[in-house]
Every structure is written in C-alpha cells, then in structure tokens.
All heavy atoms as a GROMACS GRO file, in nm:
protein
  606
    1MET      N    1   0.085  -0.117   0.000
    1MET     CA    2   0.000   0.000   0.000
    1MET      C    3   0.090   0.124   0.000
    1MET      O    4   0.185   0.131   0.077
    1MET     CB    5  -0.090  -0.004   0.124
    1MET     CG    6  -0.192   0.106   0.127
    1MET     SD    7  -0.301   0.099   0.272
    1MET     CE    8  -0.429  -0.008   0.212
    2ASN      N    9   0.058   0.220  -0.084
    2ASN     CA   10   0.142   0.340  -0.091
    2ASN      C   11   0.091   0.448   0.006
    2ASN      O   12  -0.017   0.437   0.064
    2ASN     CB   13   0.149   0.393  -0.235
    2ASN     CG   14   0.015   0.441  -0.286
    2ASN    OD1   15  -0.070   0.482  -0.210
    2ASN    ND2   16  -0.002   0.438  -0.416
    3ALA      N   17   0.173   0.553   0.024
    3ALA     CA   18   0.141   0.658   0.121
    3ALA      C   19   0.008   0.728   0.090
    3ALA      O   20  -0.066   0.763   0.182
    3ALA     CB   21   0.255   0.759   0.128
    4ASP      N   22  -0.023   0.745  -0.038
    4ASP     CA   23  -0.148   0.812  -0.075
    4ASP      C   24  -0.269   0.730  -0.033
    4ASP      O   25  -0.366   0.783   0.024
    4ASP     CB   26  -0.150   0.838  -0.226
    4ASP     CG   27  -0.265   0.929  -0.267
    4ASP    OD1   28  -0.280   1.035  -0.204
    4ASP    OD2   29  -0.338   0.892  -0.361
    5ALA      N   30  -0.265   0.600  -0.058
    5ALA     CA   31  -0.377   0.512  -0.018
    5ALA      C   32  -0.389   0.507   0.134
    5ALA      O   33  -0.501   0.510   0.188
    5ALA     CB   34  -0.356   0.373  -0.076
    6ILE      N   35  -0.276   0.501   0.202
    6ILE     CA   36  -0.278   0.499   0.348
    6ILE      C   37  -0.335   0.630   0.401
    6ILE      O   38  -0.416   0.631   0.494
    6ILE     CB   39  -0.137   0.473   0.405
    6ILE    CG1   40  -0.090   0.332   0.368
    6ILE    CG2   41  -0.135   0.492   0.556
    6ILE    CD1   42   0.055   0.305   0.398
    7TYR      N   43  -0.294   0.741   0.341
    7TYR     CA   44  -0.346   0.872   0.382
    7TYR      C   45  -0.499   0.875   0.374
    7TYR      O   46  -0.565   0.918   0.469
    7TYR     CB   47  -0.286   0.983   0.294
    7TYR     CG   48  -0.358   1.114   0.311
    7TYR    CD1   49  -0.332   1.195   0.420
    7TYR    CD2   50  -0.454   1.155   0.219
    7TYR    CE1   51  -0.400   1.315   0.438
    7TYR    CE2   52  -0.522   1.275   0.236
    7TYR     CZ   53  -0.496   1.354   0.345
    7TYR     OH   54  -0.564   1.471   0.362
    8HIS      N   55  -0.555   0.830   0.264
    8HIS     CA   56  -0.701   0.834   0.248
    8HIS      C   57  -0.771   0.744   0.349
    8HIS      O   58  -0.876   0.780   0.402
    8HIS     CB   59  -0.741   0.799   0.104
    8HIS     CG   60  -0.703   0.905   0.007
    8HIS    ND1   61  -0.760   1.030   0.007
    8HIS    CD2   62  -0.612   0.906  -0.092
    8HIS    CE1   63  -0.706   1.104  -0.088
    8HIS    NE2   64  -0.616   1.031  -0.149
    9ASP      N   65  -0.712   0.629   0.377
    9ASP     CA   66  -0.767   0.538   0.478
    9ASP      C   67  -0.763   0.602   0.617
    9ASP      O   68  -0.862   0.600   0.690
    9ASP     CB   69  -0.690   0.406   0.476
    9ASP     CG   70  -0.749   0.304   0.570
    9ASP    OD1   71  -0.872   0.282   0.565
    9ASP    OD2   72  -0.672   0.245   0.648
   10LEU      N   73  -0.647   0.660   0.652
   10LEU     CA   74  -0.633   0.724   0.782
   10LEU      C   75  -0.723   0.848   0.794
   10LEU      O   76  -0.778   0.874   0.901
   10LEU     CB   77  -0.488   0.763   0.808
   10LEU     CG   78  -0.392   0.649   0.836
   10LEU    CD1   79  -0.249   0.701   0.848
   10LEU    CD2   80  -0.433   0.573   0.960
   11LYS      N   81  -0.737   0.921   0.687
   11LYS     CA   82  -0.823   1.040   0.687
   11LYS      C   83  -0.966   1.000   0.722
   11LYS      O   84  -1.033   1.067   0.801
   11LYS     CB   85  -0.817   1.108   0.551
   11LYS     CG   86  -0.901   1.231   0.539
   11LYS     CD   87  -0.837   1.347   0.609
   11LYS     CE   88  -0.917   1.474   0.578
   11LYS     NZ   89  -0.890   1.577   0.672
   12ALA      N   90  -1.012   0.888   0.666
   12ALA     CA   91  -1.147   0.841   0.695
   12ALA      C   92  -1.160   0.797   0.841
   12ALA      O   93  -1.264   0.818   0.904
   12ALA     CB   94  -1.184   0.726   0.602
   13LYS      N   95  -1.055   0.735   0.896
   13LYS     CA   96  -1.062   0.683   1.032
   13LYS      C   97  -1.031   0.788   1.139
   13LYS      O   98  -1.089   0.785   1.247
   13LYS     CB   99  -0.964   0.567   1.049
   13LYS     CG  100  -1.003   0.443   0.972
   13LYS     CD  101  -0.899   0.335   0.987
   13LYS     CE  102  -0.940   0.213   0.907
   13LYS     NZ  103  -0.833   0.113   0.900
   14LEU      N  104  -0.936   0.879   1.109
   14LEU     CA  105  -0.886   0.969   1.212
   14LEU      C  106  -0.901   1.117   1.180
   14LEU      O  107  -0.853   1.202   1.255
   14LEU     CB  108  -0.737   0.939   1.238
   14LEU     CG  109  -0.704   0.796   1.279
   14LEU    CD1  110  -0.554   0.773   1.280
   14LEU    CD2  111  -0.764   0.765   1.415
   15GLY      N  112  -0.965   1.148   1.069
   15GLY     CA  113  -0.976   1.287   1.025
   15GLY      C  114  -1.045   1.379   1.123
   15GLY      O  115  -1.020   1.499   1.123
   16ASP      N  116  -1.129   1.325   1.209
   16ASP     CA  117  -1.201   1.407   1.307
   16ASP      C  118  -1.113   1.444   1.427
   16ASP      O  119  -1.146   1.537   1.499
   16ASP     CB  120  -1.324   1.334   1.360
   16ASP     CG  121  -1.430   1.313   1.254
   16ASP    OD1  122  -1.420   1.375   1.146
   16ASP    OD2  123  -1.522   1.233   1.278
   17VAL      N  124  -1.005   1.369   1.448
   17VAL     CA  125  -0.925   1.391   1.570
   17VAL      C  126  -0.778   1.423   1.543
   17VAL      O  127  -0.705   1.450   1.637
   17VAL     CB  128  -0.933   1.267   1.662
   17VAL    CG1  129  -1.074   1.247   1.714
   17VAL    CG2  130  -0.882   1.142   1.593
   18MET      N  131  -0.736   1.420   1.417
   18MET     CA  132  -0.595   1.443   1.386
   18MET      C  133  -0.584   1.543   1.271
   18MET      O  134  -0.655   1.531   1.173
   18MET     CB  135  -0.530   1.308   1.347
   18MET     CG  136  -0.381   1.312   1.333
   18MET     SD  137  -0.312   1.149   1.294
   18MET     CE  138  -0.331   1.067   1.451
   19PRO      N  139  -0.492   1.640   1.283
   19PRO     CA  140  -0.475   1.737   1.175
   19PRO      C  141  -0.427   1.670   1.045
   19PRO      O  142  -0.355   1.570   1.048
   19PRO     CB  143  -0.367   1.833   1.227
   19PRO     CG  144  -0.354   1.805   1.372
   19PRO     CD  145  -0.406   1.667   1.396
   20ASP      N  146  -0.467   1.728   0.934
   20ASP     CA  147  -0.434   1.675   0.802
   20ASP      C  148  -0.284   1.655   0.782
   20ASP      O  149  -0.240   1.553   0.729
   20ASP     CB  150  -0.489   1.769   0.696
   20ASP     CG  151  -0.548   1.695   0.579
   20ASP    OD1  152  -0.605   1.588   0.600
   20ASP    OD2  153  -0.533   1.746   0.466
   21ALA      N  154  -0.204   1.753   0.823
   21ALA     CA  155  -0.058   1.745   0.805
   21ALA      C  156  -0.001   1.626   0.882
   21ALA      O  157   0.090   1.558   0.833
   21ALA     CB  158   0.008   1.875   0.850
   22GLU      N  159  -0.053   1.601   1.000
   22GLU     CA  160  -0.006   1.487   1.079
   22GLU      C  161  -0.046   1.355   1.014
   22GLU      O  162   0.033   1.260   1.012
   22GLU     CB  163  -0.060   1.496   1.222
   22GLU     CG  164  -0.001   1.390   1.313
   22GLU     CD  165  -0.045   1.407   1.457
   22GLU    OE1  166  -0.108   1.507   1.492
   22GLU    OE2  167  -0.015   1.316   1.536
   23ILE      N  168  -0.166   1.350   0.960
   23ILE     CA  169  -0.210   1.228   0.891
   23ILE      C  170  -0.120   1.200   0.771
   23ILE      O  171  -0.079   1.086   0.749
   23ILE     CB  172  -0.357   1.241   0.846
   23ILE    CG1  173  -0.450   1.246   0.969
   23ILE    CG2  174  -0.397   1.125   0.755
   23ILE    CD1  175  -0.594   1.277   0.937
   24LEU      N  176  -0.086   1.302   0.697
   24LEU     CA  177   0.002   1.285   0.582
   24LEU      C  178   0.139   1.233   0.625
   24LEU      O  179   0.193   1.139   0.565
   24LEU     CB  180   0.016   1.417   0.506
   24LEU     CG  181   0.103   1.414   0.381
   24LEU    CD1  182   0.052   1.311   0.280
   24LEU    CD2  183   0.107   1.552   0.317
   25LEU      N  184   0.196   1.292   0.729
   25LEU     CA  185   0.326   1.248   0.780
   25LEU      C  186   0.320   1.102   0.827
   25LEU      O  187   0.407   1.021   0.794
   25LEU     CB  188   0.371   1.338   0.894
   25LEU     CG  189   0.502   1.301   0.961
   25LEU    CD1  190   0.618   1.312   0.863
   25LEU    CD2  191   0.526   1.389   1.082
   26LYS      N  192   0.217   1.068   0.902
   26LYS     CA  193   0.202   0.930   0.953
   26LYS      C  194   0.182   0.831   0.839
   26LYS      O  195   0.230   0.718   0.844
   26LYS     CB  196   0.086   0.920   1.051
   26LYS     CG  197   0.094   1.012   1.170
   26LYS     CD  198   0.200   0.971   1.267
   26LYS     CE  199   0.214   1.076   1.375
   26LYS     NZ  200   0.195   1.036   1.507
   27ALA      N  201   0.113   0.873   0.733
   27ALA     CA  202   0.093   0.786   0.617
   27ALA      C  203   0.226   0.755   0.550
   27ALA      O  204   0.251   0.642   0.508
   27ALA     CB  205  -0.003   0.851   0.518
   28GLU      N  206   0.313   0.855   0.541
   28GLU     CA  207   0.445   0.832   0.482
   28GLU      C  208   0.529   0.738   0.567
   28GLU      O  209   0.597   0.650   0.515
   28GLU     CB  210   0.516   0.966   0.461
   28GLU     CG  211   0.450   1.051   0.354
   28GLU     CD  212   0.502   1.194   0.348
   28GLU    OE1  213   0.584   1.233   0.434
   28GLU    OE2  214   0.459   1.266   0.257
   29VAL      N  215   0.523   0.755   0.698
   29VAL     CA  216   0.596   0.665   0.789
   29VAL      C  217   0.541   0.524   0.777
   29VAL      O  218   0.617   0.427   0.767
   29VAL     CB  219   0.586   0.716   0.935
   29VAL    CG1  220   0.639   0.612   1.033
   29VAL    CG2  221   0.661   0.847   0.951
   30ALA      N  222   0.410   0.510   0.777
   30ALA     CA  223   0.348   0.378   0.767
   30ALA      C  224   0.385   0.309   0.636
   30ALA      O  225   0.413   0.189   0.635
   30ALA     CB  226   0.196   0.389   0.780
   31ALA      N  227   0.388   0.383   0.527
   31ALA     CA  228   0.425   0.325   0.397
   31ALA      C  229   0.568   0.272   0.401
   31ALA      O  230   0.596   0.163   0.349
   31ALA     CB  231   0.407   0.428   0.286
   32GLU      N  232   0.657   0.346   0.464
   32GLU     CA  233   0.796   0.301   0.475
   32GLU      C  234   0.807   0.178   0.565
   32GLU      O  235   0.880   0.084   0.534
   32GLU     CB  236   0.885   0.414   0.527
   32GLU     CG  237   1.030   0.377   0.543
   32GLU     CD  238   1.102   0.342   0.414
   32GLU    OE1  239   1.047   0.362   0.304
   32GLU    OE2  240   1.217   0.293   0.422
   33VAL      N  241   0.734   0.175   0.674
   33VAL     CA  242   0.735   0.058   0.763
   33VAL      C  243   0.681  -0.064   0.688
   33VAL      O  244   0.738  -0.173   0.697
   33VAL     CB  245   0.654   0.085   0.892
   33VAL    CG1  246   0.634  -0.043   0.972
   33VAL    CG2  247   0.722   0.191   0.976
   34LEU      N  248   0.574  -0.047   0.613
   34LEU     CA  249   0.518  -0.158   0.536
   34LEU      C  250   0.616  -0.208   0.430
   34LEU      O  251   0.627  -0.328   0.406
   34LEU     CB  252   0.386  -0.117   0.472
   34LEU     CG  253   0.269  -0.095   0.568
   34LEU    CD1  254   0.150  -0.036   0.495
   34LEU    CD2  255   0.232  -0.224   0.638
   35ARG      N  256   0.689  -0.115   0.369
   35ARG     CA  257   0.789  -0.155   0.269
   35ARG      C  258   0.898  -0.239   0.335
   35ARG      O  259   0.934  -0.346   0.286
   35ARG     CB  260   0.850  -0.031   0.203
   35ARG     CG  261   0.951  -0.065   0.092
   35ARG     CD  262   1.028   0.056   0.045
   35ARG     NE  263   1.121   0.106   0.144
   35ARG     CZ  264   1.239   0.048   0.172
   35ARG    NH1  265   1.276  -0.063   0.111
   35ARG    NH2  266   1.319   0.100   0.264
   36LEU      N  267   0.948  -0.192   0.448
   36LEU     CA  268   1.052  -0.265   0.520
   36LEU      C  269   1.000  -0.399   0.572
   36LEU      O  270   1.072  -0.499   0.571
   36LEU     CB  271   1.106  -0.181   0.635
   36LEU     CG  272   1.190  -0.061   0.594
   36LEU    CD1  273   1.213   0.031   0.713
   36LEU    CD2  274   1.321  -0.105   0.532
   37LYS      N  275   0.876  -0.400   0.617
   37LYS     CA  276   0.816  -0.524   0.667
   37LYS      C  277   0.814  -0.630   0.557
   37LYS      O  278   0.851  -0.746   0.580
   37LYS     CB  279   0.675  -0.496   0.719
   37LYS     CG  280   0.605  -0.616   0.777
   37LYS     CD  281   0.475  -0.578   0.844
   37LYS     CE  282   0.363  -0.576   0.745
   37LYS     NZ  283   0.230  -0.570   0.809
   38ALA      N  284   0.774  -0.590   0.437
   38ALA     CA  285   0.769  -0.684   0.325
   38ALA      C  286   0.909  -0.726   0.284
   38ALA      O  287   0.935  -0.844   0.258
   38ALA     CB  288   0.696  -0.619   0.207
   39GLU      N  289   1.001  -0.631   0.279
   39GLU     CA  290   1.139  -0.659   0.239
   39GLU      C  291   1.206  -0.758   0.333
   39GLU      O  292   1.283  -0.843   0.290
   39GLU     CB  293   1.217  -0.527   0.237
   39GLU     CG  294   1.364  -0.539   0.202
   39GLU     CD  295   1.432  -0.404   0.209
   39GLU    OE1  296   1.395  -0.315   0.130
   39GLU    OE2  297   1.521  -0.387   0.296
   40ARG      N  298   1.176  -0.748   0.461
   40ARG     CA  299   1.242  -0.831   0.562
   40ARG      C  300   1.157  -0.947   0.609
   40ARG      O  301   1.194  -1.018   0.703
   40ARG     CB  302   1.282  -0.744   0.680
   40ARG     CG  303   1.383  -0.638   0.637
   40ARG     CD  304   1.418  -0.544   0.744
   40ARG     NE  305   1.506  -0.442   0.692
   40ARG     CZ  306   1.566  -0.353   0.766
   40ARG    NH1  307   1.548  -0.352   0.896
   40ARG    NH2  308   1.643  -0.262   0.711
   41ASN      N  309   1.040  -0.964   0.546
   41ASN     CA  310   0.950  -1.071   0.584
   41ASN      C  311   0.921  -1.070   0.734
   41ASN      O  312   0.928  -1.172   0.802
   41ASN     CB  313   1.006  -1.207   0.539
   41ASN     CG  314   0.900  -1.314   0.538
   41ASN    OD1  315   0.783  -1.286   0.518
   41ASN    ND2  316   0.941  -1.437   0.561
   42ALA      N  317   0.889  -0.953   0.785
   42ALA     CA  318   0.868  -0.934   0.928
   42ALA      C  319   0.720  -0.941   0.963
   42ALA      O  320   0.633  -0.922   0.878
   42ALA     CB  321   0.923  -0.797   0.970
   43VAL      N  322   0.695  -0.967   1.089
   43VAL     CA  323   0.560  -0.964   1.144
   43VAL      C  324   0.561  -0.856   1.252
   43VAL      O  325   0.651  -0.851   1.335
   43VAL     CB  326   0.521  -1.100   1.206
   43VAL    CG1  327   0.388  -1.092   1.278
   43VAL    CG2  328   0.518  -1.206   1.099
   44ILE      N  329   0.460  -0.770   1.251
   44ILE     CA  330   0.453  -0.661   1.348
   44ILE      C  331   0.329  -0.680   1.434
   44ILE      O  332   0.218  -0.700   1.384
   44ILE     CB  333   0.450  -0.524   1.278
   44ILE    CG1  334   0.582  -0.504   1.203
   44ILE    CG2  335   0.426  -0.412   1.379
   44ILE    CD1  336   0.592  -0.374   1.129
   45LEU      N  337   0.352  -0.673   1.566
   45LEU     CA  338   0.244  -0.681   1.662
   45LEU      C  339   0.205  -0.540   1.703
   45LEU      O  340   0.293  -0.458   1.731
   45LEU     CB  341   0.288  -0.761   1.785
   45LEU     CG  342   0.342  -0.901   1.759
   45LEU    CD1  343   0.390  -0.963   1.888
   45LEU    CD2  344   0.239  -0.988   1.691
   46GLY      N  345   0.076  -0.510   1.707
   46GLY     CA  346   0.030  -0.376   1.742
   46GLY      C  347  -0.047  -0.376   1.873
   46GLY      O  348  -0.155  -0.434   1.881
   47HIS      N  349   0.011  -0.312   1.974
   47HIS     CA  350  -0.056  -0.301   2.103
   47HIS      C  351  -0.165  -0.196   2.095
   47HIS      O  352  -0.150  -0.095   2.026
   47HIS     CB  353   0.046  -0.264   2.212
   47HIS     CG  354  -0.007  -0.286   2.349
   47HIS    ND1  355  -0.089  -0.194   2.412
   47HIS    CD2  356   0.010  -0.388   2.435
   47HIS    CE1  357  -0.120  -0.240   2.532
   47HIS    NE2  358  -0.061  -0.358   2.549
   48ASN      N  359  -0.274  -0.216   2.166
   48ASN     CA  360  -0.385  -0.122   2.156
   48ASN      C  361  -0.354   0.015   2.217
   48ASN      O  362  -0.432   0.108   2.200
   48ASN     CB  363  -0.516  -0.180   2.213
   48ASN     CG  364  -0.503  -0.226   2.355
   48ASN    OD1  365  -0.404  -0.200   2.422
   48ASN    ND2  366  -0.602  -0.298   2.402
   49TYR      N  367  -0.240   0.032   2.282
   49TYR     CA  368  -0.196   0.164   2.329
   49TYR      C  369  -0.104   0.231   2.228
   49TYR      O  370  -0.056   0.341   2.252
   49TYR     CB  371  -0.122   0.153   2.463
   49TYR     CG  372  -0.211   0.122   2.580
   49TYR    CD1  373  -0.168   0.038   2.680
   49TYR    CD2  374  -0.337   0.178   2.591
   49TYR    CE1  375  -0.248   0.010   2.789
   49TYR    CE2  376  -0.419   0.150   2.699
   49TYR     CZ  377  -0.373   0.066   2.798
   49TYR     OH  378  -0.454   0.038   2.906
   50MET      N  379  -0.079   0.167   2.118
   50MET     CA  380   0.010   0.220   2.014
   50MET      C  381  -0.048   0.346   1.952
   50MET      O  382  -0.170   0.368   1.953
   50MET     CB  383   0.022   0.110   1.906
   50MET     CG  384   0.135   0.119   1.815
   50MET     SD  385   0.134  -0.038   1.721
   50MET     CE  386   0.221   0.016   1.580
   51GLU      N  387   0.037   0.428   1.895
   51GLU     CA  388  -0.006   0.550   1.826
   51GLU      C  389  -0.111   0.512   1.722
   51GLU      O  390  -0.091   0.419   1.644
   51GLU     CB  391   0.119   0.613   1.760
   51GLU     CG  392   0.103   0.756   1.721
   51GLU     CD  393   0.028   0.772   1.591
   51GLU    OE1  394   0.042   0.686   1.504
   51GLU    OE2  395  -0.045   0.871   1.577
   52PRO      N  396  -0.229   0.577   1.723
   52PRO     CA  397  -0.342   0.534   1.641
   52PRO      C  398  -0.315   0.519   1.492
   52PRO      O  399  -0.359   0.422   1.431
   52PRO     CB  400  -0.449   0.640   1.666
   52PRO     CG  401  -0.415   0.700   1.797
   52PRO     CD  402  -0.265   0.693   1.807
   53ALA      N  403  -0.247   0.613   1.432
   53ALA     CA  404  -0.225   0.606   1.287
   53ALA      C  405  -0.144   0.482   1.250
   53ALA      O  406  -0.173   0.415   1.151
   53ALA     CB  407  -0.155   0.732   1.236
   54LEU      N  408  -0.045   0.450   1.329
   54LEU     CA  409   0.035   0.330   1.300
   54LEU      C  410  -0.040   0.204   1.341
   54LEU      O  411  -0.031   0.101   1.273
   54LEU     CB  412   0.171   0.338   1.368
   54LEU     CG  413   0.258   0.454   1.320
   54LEU    CD1  414   0.389   0.459   1.397
   54LEU    CD2  415   0.284   0.446   1.171
   55PHE      N  416  -0.116   0.209   1.449
   55PHE     CA  417  -0.196   0.094   1.493
   55PHE      C  418  -0.293   0.050   1.384
   55PHE      O  419  -0.317  -0.070   1.365
   55PHE     CB  420  -0.272   0.130   1.620
   55PHE     CG  421  -0.359   0.019   1.672
   55PHE    CD1  422  -0.304  -0.086   1.744
   55PHE    CD2  423  -0.496   0.019   1.652
   55PHE    CE1  424  -0.383  -0.188   1.794
   55PHE    CE2  425  -0.576  -0.082   1.701
   55PHE     CZ  426  -0.520  -0.187   1.773
   56HIS      N  427  -0.347   0.144   1.310
   56HIS     CA  428  -0.446   0.113   1.207
   56HIS      C  429  -0.384   0.074   1.072
   56HIS      O  430  -0.457   0.040   0.979
   56HIS     CB  431  -0.541   0.231   1.186
   56HIS     CG  432  -0.638   0.250   1.298
   56HIS    ND1  433  -0.740   0.161   1.324
   56HIS    CD2  434  -0.647   0.345   1.392
   56HIS    CE1  435  -0.807   0.202   1.429
   56HIS    NE2  436  -0.753   0.313   1.473
   57THR      N  437  -0.251   0.080   1.062
   57THR     CA  438  -0.191   0.055   0.931
   57THR      C  439  -0.086  -0.055   0.926
   57THR      O  440  -0.084  -0.131   0.830
   57THR     CB  441  -0.126   0.184   0.875
   57THR    OG1  442  -0.033   0.234   0.970
   57THR    CG2  443  -0.229   0.288   0.842
   58VAL      N  444   0.001  -0.067   1.023
   58VAL     CA  445   0.115  -0.157   1.008
   58VAL      C  446   0.107  -0.294   1.076
   58VAL      O  447   0.167  -0.388   1.026
   58VAL     CB  448   0.249  -0.090   1.046
   58VAL    CG1  449   0.275   0.029   0.958
   58VAL    CG2  450   0.253  -0.049   1.190
   59PRO      N  451   0.037  -0.311   1.187
   59PRO     CA  452   0.043  -0.441   1.255
   59PRO      C  453  -0.026  -0.554   1.178
   59PRO      O  454  -0.127  -0.534   1.111
   59PRO     CB  455  -0.031  -0.418   1.387
   59PRO     CG  456  -0.041  -0.273   1.404
   59PRO     CD  457  -0.038  -0.214   1.266
   60ASP      N  458   0.032  -0.671   1.192
   60ASP     CA  459  -0.031  -0.792   1.139
   60ASP      C  460  -0.132  -0.846   1.239
   60ASP      O  461  -0.231  -0.907   1.201
   60ASP     CB  462   0.076  -0.898   1.111
   60ASP     CG  463   0.173  -0.852   1.004
   60ASP    OD1  464   0.130  -0.837   0.889
   60ASP    OD2  465   0.291  -0.829   1.037
   61PHE      N  466  -0.102  -0.823   1.367
   61PHE     CA  467  -0.192  -0.864   1.476
   61PHE      C  468  -0.207  -0.747   1.570
   61PHE      O  469  -0.111  -0.676   1.598
   61PHE     CB  470  -0.134  -0.984   1.553
   61PHE     CG  471  -0.110  -1.104   1.466
   61PHE    CD1  472   0.018  -1.138   1.427
   61PHE    CD2  473  -0.215  -1.183   1.423
   61PHE    CE1  474   0.041  -1.248   1.346
   61PHE    CE2  475  -0.193  -1.294   1.342
   61PHE     CZ  476  -0.064  -1.325   1.304
   62GLN      N  477  -0.329  -0.726   1.620
   62GLN     CA  478  -0.357  -0.616   1.712
   62GLN      C  479  -0.421  -0.671   1.837
   62GLN      O  480  -0.496  -0.769   1.831
   62GLN     CB  481  -0.453  -0.516   1.647
   62GLN     CG  482  -0.400  -0.453   1.521
   62GLN     CD  483  -0.506  -0.376   1.445
   62GLN    OE1  484  -0.624  -0.409   1.452
   62GLN    NE2  485  -0.464  -0.275   1.373
   63GLY      N  486  -0.391  -0.608   1.951
   63GLY     CA  487  -0.456  -0.650   2.074
   63GLY      C  488  -0.387  -0.595   2.197
   63GLY      O  489  -0.299  -0.510   2.187
   64ASP      N  490  -0.428  -0.646   2.312
   64ASP     CA  491  -0.365  -0.606   2.437
   64ASP      C  492  -0.244  -0.696   2.462
   64ASP      O  493  -0.211  -0.782   2.380
   64ASP     CB  494  -0.466  -0.612   2.552
   64ASP     CG  495  -0.520  -0.753   2.578
   64ASP    OD1  496  -0.470  -0.851   2.518
   64ASP    OD2  497  -0.614  -0.764   2.657
   65SER      N  498  -0.178  -0.675   2.573
   65SER     CA  499  -0.056  -0.749   2.604
   65SER      C  500  -0.078  -0.900   2.605
   65SER      O  501   0.003  -0.976   2.551
   65SER     CB  502   0.002  -0.705   2.738
   65SER     OG  503   0.032  -0.569   2.736
   66LEU      N  504  -0.186  -0.944   2.664
   66LEU     CA  505  -0.214  -1.088   2.671
   66LEU      C  506  -0.235  -1.147   2.532
   66LEU      O  507  -0.177  -1.250   2.497
   66LEU     CB  508  -0.335  -1.115   2.760
   66LEU     CG  509  -0.376  -1.261   2.774
   66LEU    CD1  510  -0.262  -1.344   2.832
   66LEU    CD2  511  -0.501  -1.273   2.859
   67GLU      N  512  -0.318  -1.081   2.452
   67GLU     CA  513  -0.345  -1.130   2.316
   67GLU      C  514  -0.217  -1.134   2.233
   67GLU      O  515  -0.191  -1.232   2.162
   67GLU     CB  516  -0.450  -1.043   2.248
   67GLU     CG  517  -0.478  -1.079   2.105
   67GLU     CD  518  -0.537  -1.218   2.086
   67GLU    OE1  519  -0.595  -1.273   2.182
   67GLU    OE2  520  -0.525  -1.273   1.976
   68LEU      N  521  -0.135  -1.031   2.243
   68LEU     CA  522  -0.012  -1.027   2.163
   68LEU      C  523   0.088  -1.132   2.210
   68LEU      O  524   0.159  -1.190   2.129
   68LEU     CB  525   0.048  -0.887   2.166
   68LEU     CG  526  -0.037  -0.780   2.098
   68LEU    CD1  527   0.028  -0.644   2.114
   68LEU    CD2  528  -0.062  -0.812   1.952
   69SER      N  529   0.092  -1.158   2.340
   69SER     CA  530   0.184  -1.262   2.389
   69SER      C  531   0.142  -1.400   2.338
   69SER      O  532   0.225  -1.487   2.315
   69SER     CB  533   0.190  -1.262   2.542
   69SER     OG  534   0.069  -1.308   2.598
   70ARG      N  535   0.014  -1.418   2.314
   70ARG     CA  536  -0.034  -1.545   2.258
   70ARG      C  537  -0.002  -1.555   2.109
   70ARG      O  538   0.016  -1.664   2.057
   70ARG     CB  539  -0.185  -1.557   2.279
   70ARG     CG  540  -0.222  -1.577   2.423
   70ARG     CD  541  -0.371  -1.580   2.441
   70ARG     NE  542  -0.406  -1.610   2.580
   70ARG     CZ  543  -0.519  -1.579   2.635
   70ARG    NH1  544  -0.614  -1.517   2.566
   70ARG    NH2  545  -0.543  -1.609   2.760
   71ARG      N  546   0.003  -1.442   2.041
   71ARG     CA  547   0.027  -1.441   1.897
   71ARG      C  548   0.175  -1.441   1.860
   71ARG      O  549   0.211  -1.476   1.749
   71ARG     CB  550  -0.036  -1.318   1.834
   71ARG     CG  551  -0.185  -1.313   1.847
   71ARG     CD  552  -0.243  -1.339   1.716
   71ARG     NE  553  -0.388  -1.322   1.720
   71ARG     CZ  554  -0.463  -1.360   1.623
   71ARG    NH1  555  -0.411  -1.411   1.515
   71ARG    NH2  556  -0.593  -1.346   1.631
   72ALA      N  557   0.259  -1.396   1.952
   72ALA     CA  558   0.403  -1.384   1.923
   72ALA      C  559   0.462  -1.521   1.893
   72ALA      O  560   0.429  -1.619   1.958
   72ALA     CB  561   0.474  -1.320   2.041
   73PRO      N  562   0.549  -1.527   1.793
   73PRO     CA  563   0.613  -1.656   1.761
   73PRO      C  564   0.700  -1.702   1.878
   73PRO      O  565   0.763  -1.622   1.946
   73PRO     CB  566   0.698  -1.626   1.640
   73PRO     CG  567   0.686  -1.483   1.610
   73PRO     CD  568   0.590  -1.422   1.706
   74ARG      N  569   0.698  -1.828   1.899
   74ARG     CA  570   0.780  -1.888   2.006
   74ARG      C  571   0.905  -1.951   1.945
   74ARG      O  572   0.896  -2.024   1.847
   74ARG     CB  573   0.700  -1.997   2.077
   74ARG     CG  574   0.566  -1.951   2.127
   74ARG     CD  575   0.574  -1.921   2.273
   74ARG     NE  576   0.441  -1.893   2.324
   74ARG     CZ  577   0.407  -1.775   2.372
   74ARG    NH1  578   0.491  -1.677   2.373
   74ARG    NH2  579   0.286  -1.754   2.420
   75PRO      N  580   1.022  -1.924   2.005
   75PRO     CA  581   1.142  -1.992   1.955
   75PRO      C  582   1.131  -2.142   1.981
   75PRO      O  583   1.071  -2.186   2.079
   75PRO     CB  584   1.256  -1.931   2.036
   75PRO     CG  585   1.194  -1.847   2.141
   75PRO     CD  586   1.047  -1.835   2.114
   76THR      N  587   1.188  -2.220   1.893
   76THR     CA  588   1.185  -2.365   1.910
   76THR      C  589   1.319  -2.413   1.961
   76THR      O  590   1.423  -2.356   1.930
   76THR     CB  591   1.152  -2.436   1.777
   76THR    OG1  592   1.250  -2.397   1.682
   76THR    CG2  593   1.013  -2.399   1.729
   77SER      N  594   1.317  -2.515   2.041
   77SER     CA  595   1.441  -2.574   2.093
   77SER      C  596   1.502  -2.664   1.988
   77SER      O  597   1.431  -2.731   1.913
   77SER     CB  598   1.413  -2.655   2.217
   77SER     OG  599   1.355  -2.572   2.316
   78PRO      N  600   1.637  -2.671   1.984
   78PRO     CA  601   1.702  -2.762   1.885
   78PRO      C  602   1.679  -2.907   1.914
   78PRO      O  603   1.642  -2.953   2.012
   78PRO     CB  604   1.851  -2.728   1.897
   78PRO     CG  605   1.867  -2.633   2.010
   78PRO     CD  606   1.731  -2.595   2.060
   0.00000   0.00000   0.00000
C-alpha cells in the first residue's frame, strides 16, 4: 500500500481527531514501515496503546498485552 492510499484510509478513520498534516506524515511513515516489513518478511504486533495512525496501518496482529503474547512466535528448541 502506498502513502497516498494509506493517507485516504487514515483520513477516513482519524480525520475528526488528527490534523491533516499529521495524517500525511504518519501515512508516509506507515508506507515506509510496510515496505521494510515486506522486504524483511517481518511480522509486526500492534498493542492497543500504540499510536493510532500506526496501529491502524502496520500491525499484522492487534490487541492487548495478553493477546499479543499469545500471537508472538515462540522460539523452538534444537
């Protein structure tokens, strides 16, 4: 997803509580995080206390501490 598409999505979700300039900046950050996530084959967990613009765009899993601890990958023993 590119920054423009993320901006429009965030504007619909957060436009009532966040200034336009901040939404645009957060959309650019989210687009870069998503690019790096794909490049590195990463999984991102989003805590419900996370900054709203990023919470709504980058995590693969969202929830509270308990839910995220259940979703986090567990290392395997050799």
